[in-house]
PAZAPA-4460 file (N, C-alpha, C; in steps of 0.05 Angstrom, whole numbers, plus 32768, in hexadecimal, padded with zeros to 4 digits):
% residues 162
    n_x    n_y    n_z   ca_x   ca_y   ca_z    c_x    c_y    c_z   seq   type   mol
   7E92   82E3   80D2   7EA7   82DC   80C0   7EBA   82C8   80CC     1      X     A
   7EC1   82CC   80E5   7ED3   82B9   80F3   7EC7   829E   80F6     2      X     A
   7EAD   829C   80FB   7EA0   8282   80FE   7EA2   8271   80E5     3      X     A
   7E9E   827D   80CE   7E9F   826F   80B5   7EBB   8264   80B0     4      X     A
   7ECF   8274   80B8   7EEB   826B   80B5   7EF0   8253   80C7     5      X     A
   7EE6   8253   80E0   7EE9   823D   80F3   7EDD   8223   80E8     6      X     A
   7EC5   8225   80DC   7EB8   820E   80D1   7ECA   8200   80BB     7      X     A
   7ED7   8210   80AB   7EE8   8205   8096   7F00   81F6   80A2     8      X     A
   7F0B   8200   80B8   7F22   81F3   80C5   7F1B   81D9   80D2     9      X     A
   7F02   81D6   80DB   7EFA   81BE   80E9   7EF3   81A7   80D6    10      X     A
   7EF5   81AB   80BC   7EED   8196   80A9   7EFF   817E   80AB    11      X     A
   7EF8   8169   809C   7F06   8150   809D   7F1D   814E   808A    12      X     A
   7F33   815A   8091   7F4A   8159   807F   7F5D   8142   8087    13      X     A
   7F68   8136   8073   7F7B   8120   8078   7F96   812B   8081    14      X     A
   7FA0   811F   8096   7FBB   8126   80A0   7FCF   8114   8094    15      X     A
   7FCA   80F9   8095   7FDD   80E6   808B   7FCF   80CC   8083    16      X     A
   7FD9   80BF   806F   7FCF   80A5   8066   7FE5   8090   8068    17      X     A
   7FDE   8078   806F   7FF1   8062   806F   7FEB   8050   8057    18      X     A
   7FF5   8058   8040   7FF0   8049   8027   7FFC   802D   8028    19      X     A
   8011   802A   8036   801F   8010   8038   800D   7FFB   8045    20      X     A
   7FFB   8004   8057   7FEA   7FF1   8065   7FD7   7FE3   8052    21      X     A
   7FCD   7FF1   803E   7FBB   7FE4   802A   7FCA   7FD0   8019    22      X     A
   7FE3   7FD5   8015   7FF3   7FC2   8005   7FFC   7FAA   8015    23      X     A
   8002   7FAD   802F   800C   7F98   803F   7FF7   7F87   804D    24      X     A
   7FDE   7F92   8050   7FCA   7F84   805F   7FAF   7F83   8051    25      X     A
   7F9F   7F6F   8057   7F82   7F6E   8051   7F74   7F7B   8068    26      X     A
   7F67   7F92   8064   7F5A   7FA0   8079   7F3D   7F99   807A    27      X     A
   7F34   7F8B   808F   7F19   7F82   8091   7F06   7F96   809D    28      X     A
   7F0C   7FA2   80B3   7EFB   7FB7   80BF   7F0C   7FCF   80C6    29      X     A
   7EFE   7FE6   80C7   7F0C   7FFF   80CE   7EFE   800B   80E6    30      X     A
   7F0D   8016   80F8   7F03   8023   8110   7F0E   803F   8111    31      X     A
   7EFE   8052   811A   7F07   806E   811E   7F0D   8072   813B    32      X     A
   7F26   807B   8140   7F2F   807F   815C   7F39   809B   815F    33      X     A
   7F35   80A6   8177   7F41   80BF   817E   7F5E   80B9   8187    34      X     A
   7F6E   80CD   818A   7F8A   80C9   8193   7F91   80DE   81A7    35      X     A
   7F9F   80D6   81BC   7FA7   80E8   81D1   7FC1   80F5   81C9    36      X     A
   7FC0   810F   81C4   7FD7   811F   81BB   7FDD   8135   81CE    37      X     A
   7FF6   813F   81CD   7FFE   8157   81DC   7FFB   816F   81CA    38      X     A
   7FFD   8187   81D5   7FF9   819F   81C6   800C   81A3   81B0    39      X     A
   8026   819E   81B5   803A   81A2   81A0   8036   818E   8189    40      X     A
   802A   8177   818F   8025   8163   8179   800E   816D   8167    41      X     A
   7FFA   817A   8173   7FE5   8185   8162   7FF0   819B   8150    42      X     A
   8001   81AC   815A   800D   81C1   8149   801D   81B5   8133    43      X     A
   802C   81A0   8138   803C   8193   8124   802A   8185   810F    44      X     A
   8014   8179   8118   8001   816D   8105   7FF4   8182   80F3    45      X     A
   7FED   8199   80FE   7FE2   81AE   80ED   7FF6   81B7   80D8    46      X     A
   800F   81B5   80DE   8024   81BC   80CA   802B   81A5   80B8    47      X     A
   801E   818E   80BC   8021   8177   80AA   803A   8167   80B0    48      X     A
   8044   8168   80C8   805D   8159   80CF   8056   813F   80DD    49      X     A
   8056   8129   80CE   8051   810F   80D9   805C   80FA   80C6    50      X     A
   8068   80E5   80D2   8071   80CD   80C4   8060   80B6   80CE    51      X     A
   804E   80AD   80BE   8039   809A   80C7   803D   807E   80BC    52      X     A
   8050   807B   80A9   8052   8062   809B   805C   804A   80AB    53      X     A
   806D   804E   80BF   8078   8038   80CE   8068   8032   80E8    54      X     A
   8052   803F   80EB   8043   803C   8105   8031   8023   8105    55      X     A
   802B   801B   811D   8018   8004   8121   800A   8008   813C    56      X     A
   7FF4   7FFA   813F   7FE5   7FFB   8158   7FE9   7FE2   8168    57      X     A
   7FEB   7FE5   8182   7FEF   7FCE   8194   7FDD   7FCF   81AC    58      X     A
   7FD8   7FB8   81B8   7FC6   7FB7   81CF   7FD7   7FB1   81E8    59      X     A
   7FD4   7FC3   81FC   7FE1   7FBF   8216   7FCD   7FC4   822C    60      X     A
   7FC9   7FB0   823D   7FB6   7FB1   8254   7F9B   7FBD   824C    61      X     A
   7F8F   7FB1   8238   7F74   7FB8   822E   7F72   7FD5   8225    62      X     A
   7F87   7FE0   821B   7F87   7FFA   820E   7F96   7FF8   81F4    63      X     A
   7F91   800A   81E1   7F9E   8008   81C7   7FAF   8021   81C4    64      X     A
   7FC8   801C   81BB   7FDB   8031   81B7   7FE6   8032   819B    65      X     A
   7FEC   804A   8192   7FF9   804E   8178   8017   8050   817D    66      X     A
   8026   803F   8170   8043   803D   8174   8051   8043   8159    67      X     A
   8067   8052   815A   8077   8056   8143   8070   806E   8131    68      X     A
   805B   807C   8138   8055   8094   8128   8067   80AB   8131    69      X     A
   8074   80B8   811E   8087   80CD   8125   807B   80E8   811E    70      X     A
   8079   80F9   8133   806F   8114   812F   8086   8127   8138    71      X     A
   8097   8130   8125   80AD   8141   812D   80A3   815C   8136    72      X     A
   80AE   8167   814C   80A4   8181   8156   80AC   8198   8145    73      X     A
   809C   81AD   8146   80A3   81C6   8138   80B8   81D4   8148    74      X     A
   80C8   81E4   813B   80DC   81F3   8149   80D0   8208   815B    75      X     A
   80B9   8213   8152   80AB   8228   8161   8099   821D   8177    76      X     A
   8098   8203   817B   8087   81F7   8190   8093   81FE   81AC    77      X     A
   8085   81F8   81C0   808D   81FE   81DB   80A9   81F4   81E1    78      X     A
   80B9   8205   81EC   80D4   81FE   81F3   80D7   81F1   820E    79      X     A
   80C3   81F4   821F   80C4   81E8   823A   80BB   81CA   823A    80      X     A
   80B1   81C0   8223   80A9   81A5   8221   80BE   8195   8212    81      X     A
   80C6   817E   821D   80D9   816D   820F   80C9   815B   81FD    82      X     A
   80CB   815F   81E3   80BB   8152   81CF   80C7   8137   81C7    83      X     A
   80B7   8122   81CB   80C0   8107   81C2   80AF   8100   81AA    84      X     A
   80BB   8101   8192   80AB   80FE   8179   80A0   80E2   8174    85      X     A
   80AD   80CD   817F   80A4   80B2   817A   8097   80A5   8192    86      X     A
   808A   80B5   81A3   807E   80AA   81BB   8066   8099   81B4    87      X     A
   805E   8087   81C7   8046   8077   81C3   802E   8087   81CB    88      X     A
   801A   8088   81BA   8002   8098   81BE   7FEA   8087   81C2    89      X     A
   7FD9   808E   81D4   7FC1   807E   81DA   7FAB   8084   81C6    90      X     A
   7F9F   806E   81BC   7F88   8071   81AA   7F6E   806F   81BB    91      X     A
   7F5B   8080   81B5   7F43   8083   81C5   7F2B   8075   81B6    92      X     A
   7F22   805F   81C1   7F0B   8050   81B6   7EF8   804A   81CC    93      X     A
   7EDF   8042   81C4   7ECC   8039   81D8   7ED4   801D   81E2    94      X     A
   7ECC   8017   81FA   7ED4   7FFD   8206   7ECA   7FE6   81F5    95      X     A
   7EB3   7FE7   81EA   7EA8   7FD2   81D9   7EBA   7FCD   81C1    96      X     A
   7EC3   7FE3   81B4   7ED4   7FE1   819D   7EEF   7FD5   81A5    97      X     A
   7EFA   7FDD   81BB   7F13   7FD3   81C5   7F11   7FB5   81CA    98      X     A
   7EFB   7FAC   81D6   7EF7   7F90   81DC   7EF5   7F80   81C2    99      X     A
   7EE8   7F8B   81AD   7EE6   7F7D   8193   7F02   7F7A   8187   100      X     A
   7F11   7F90   8188   7F2C   7F8F   817C   7F3F   7F7D   818B   101      X     A
   7F3E   7F7D   81A5   7F4E   7F6B   81B5   7F48   7F4E   81AF   102      X     A
   7F2E   7F48   81AD   7F25   7F2C   81A6   7F2F   7F24   818B   103      X     A
   7F2D   7F35   8177   7F36   7F2F   815C   7F54   7F2B   815A   104      X     A
   7F63   7F3B   8168   7F80   7F3A   8167   7F8A   7F20   8176   105      X     A
   7F7F   7F1B   818D   7F89   7F05   819D   7F7F   7EEA   8193   106      X     A
   7F65   7EE8   818A   7F5A   7ECE   8183   7F5D   7EC8   8165   107      X     A
   7F5A   7EDC   8154   7F59   7ED6   8137   7F73   7EDE   8129   108      X     A
   7F86   7EEA   8137   7FA0   7EF0   812B   7FA0   7F08   8119   109      X     A
   7F8F   7F1B   811E   7F8E   7F34   810E   7FA4   7F47   8118   110      X     A
   7FA9   7F5C   8108   7FBC   7F70   810F   7FAE   7F8B   810F   111      X     A
   7FB5   7F9E   8120   7FAA   7FB9   811F   7FBD   7FCB   8110   112      X     A
   7FB3   7FD7   80FA   7FC4   7FE7   80E9   7FB7   8003   80E6   113      X     A
   7FC5   8018   80ED   7FBA   8033   80E8   7FBB   8039   80CA   114      X     A
   7FA4   8041   80BF   7FA4   8046   80A2   7FA2   8063   809B   115      X     A
   7F97   8074   80AC   7F95   8091   80A6   7F93   80A1   80BF   116      X     A
   7F9B   80BA   80BD   7F99   80CE   80D3   7F8C   80E7   80C6   117      X     A
   7F77   80F1   80D3   7F69   8107   80C7   7F5B   8118   80DC   118      X     A
   7F52   8130   80D4   7F44   8143   80E5   7F26   813D   80E3   119      X     A
   7F18   813D   80F9   7EFB   813A   80F9   7EF0   814C   8110   120      X     A
   7EE1   8160   8108   7ED6   8173   811B   7EEB   817F   812E   121      X     A
   7F02   8185   8124   7F17   8191   8134   7F27   817E   8144   122      X     A
   7F21   8164   8143   7F30   8150   8151   7F40   813E   813E   123      X     A
   7F56   8134   8147   7F66   8121   8137   7F5B   8105   813B   124      X     A
   7F56   80F8   8125   7F4C   80DC   8126   7F5F   80CA   8117   125      X     A
   7F61   80B1   8120   7F72   809D   8113   7F60   8086   810A   126      X     A
   7F62   807E   80F1   7F53   8068   80E8   7F64   804F   80EB   127      X     A
   7F5A   803C   80FB   7F69   8023   8101   7F5B   800C   80F3   128      X     A
   7F6A   7FFD   80E3   7F5F   7FE7   80D5   7F65   7FCC   80E2   129      X     A
   7F52   7FBB   80E3   7F55   7F9F   80ED   7F5E   7F8F   80D5   130      X     A
   7F77   7F86   80D4   7F82   7F7C   80BB   7F90   7F61   80BE   131      X     A
   7F92   7F53   80A8   7FA3   7F3B   80A6   7FB8   7F40   8091   132      X     A
   7FD0   7F36   8096   7FE6   7F3A   8084   7FE2   7F2C   806A   133      X     A
   7FEB   7F38   8054   7FEA   7F2C   803A   8003   7F1C   8035   134      X     A
   8000   7F07   8025   8017   7EF7   801D   8022   7F03   8003   135      X     A
   8039   7EF9   7FFA   8046   7F04   7FE3   8034   7F03   7FCA   136      X     A
   8027   7EED   7FC6   8016   7EEA   7FAE   7FFE   7EFD   7FAF   137      X     A
   7FF4   7F03   7FC7   7FDE   7F16   7FC9   7FE8   7F32   7FC1   138      X     A
   8000   7F39   7FC9   800B   7F53   7FC2   800F   7F56   7FA4   139      X     A
   8018   7F40   7F97   801B   7F40   7F7A   8000   7F44   7F6D   140      X     A
   7FEB   7F36   7F77   7FD0   7F39   7F6C   7FC6   7F56   7F6F   141      X     A
   7FCC   7F63   7F86   7FC4   7F7E   7F8A   7FD1   7F90   7F75   142      X     A
   7FEB   7F8D   7F71   7FF9   7F9D   7F5D   7FEE   7F98   7F41   143      X     A
   7FE8   7F7F   7F3B   7FDE   7F78   7F20   7FC2   7F85   7F1C   144      X     A
   7FB1   7F84   7F30   7F97   7F91   7F2E   7F99   7FAF   7F2B   145      X     A
   7FAC   7FBC   7F3A   7FAF   7FD9   7F38   7FB9   7FE0   7F1C   146      X     A
   7FCD   7FD1   7F11   7FD7   7FD6   7EF7   7FC1   7FD3   7EE2   147      X     A
   7FB0   7FBE   7EE5   7F9A   7FB9   7ED2   7F86   7FD0   7ED3   148      X     A
   7F80   7FDA   7EEA   7F6D   7FF1   7EED   7F78   800A   7EDF   149      X     A
   7F92   800F   7EE2   7F9E   8026   7ED5   7F9D   8022   7EB6   150      X     A
   7FA4   800B   7EAD   7FA3   8005   7E90   7F87   8008   7E85   151      X     A
   7F73   7FFE   7E94   7F57   8001   7E8C   7F4F   801E   7E89   152      X     A
   7F58   802F   7E9C   7F51   804B   7E9B   7F5E   8058   7E83   153      X     A
   7F77   8051   7E7D   7F84   805D   7E66   7F76   8055   7E4C   154      X     A
   7F6E   803C   7E4A   7F61   8032   7E32   7F46   8040   7E2F   155      X     A
   7F37   8043   7E45   7F1D   8051   7E43   7F20   806E   7E3B   156      X     A
   7F35   807C   7E46   7F39   8098   7E3F   7F40   809B   7E21   157      X     A
   7F52   8089   7E17   7F5A   808B   7DFB   7F43   8084   7DE9   158      X     A
   7F32   8071   7DF2   7F1B   8068   7DE2   7F06   807E   7DE1   159      X     A
   7F02   808D   7DF6   7EEE   80A3   7DF7   7EF6   80BB   7DE7   160      X     A
   7F10   80BF   7DE3   7F19   80D6   7DD3   7F15   80D1   7DB6   161      X     A
   7F15   80B9   7DAC   7F12   80B3   7D90   7EF6   80B4   7D87   162      X     A
***
């Protein structure tokens, strides 16, 4: 009975989404990265405590780090650990993937944007997108397309009812 319960907990549940990233950037490729976390951070993530919207990924000495993600500690977390909620966290990728990302960022002017954080087989994963910034007219087009899709759905629903 306990094993079946464990399997349910290890499923791929979403922790946080960065919806603003899809609005601000054209995301060309996505990479799945692990993240180096401390114990109290895992407990806070299980409780759903994360502010992911203002975060970004940066490259320092051929390693990739997540900057600006805020994980506020739980009150019941360890009292002997001084919790820094906005610390820089290391993203864990294969060397080949890091080299590809470094090349794209330095040579082609791409940006690394975290788009999602989720559970996968009991581990926390971060989806990092290789992105280019949108200009103002691109953002307006995105809004226009979204509004048109909503209007189309409403029309189809009302048409199917009649």
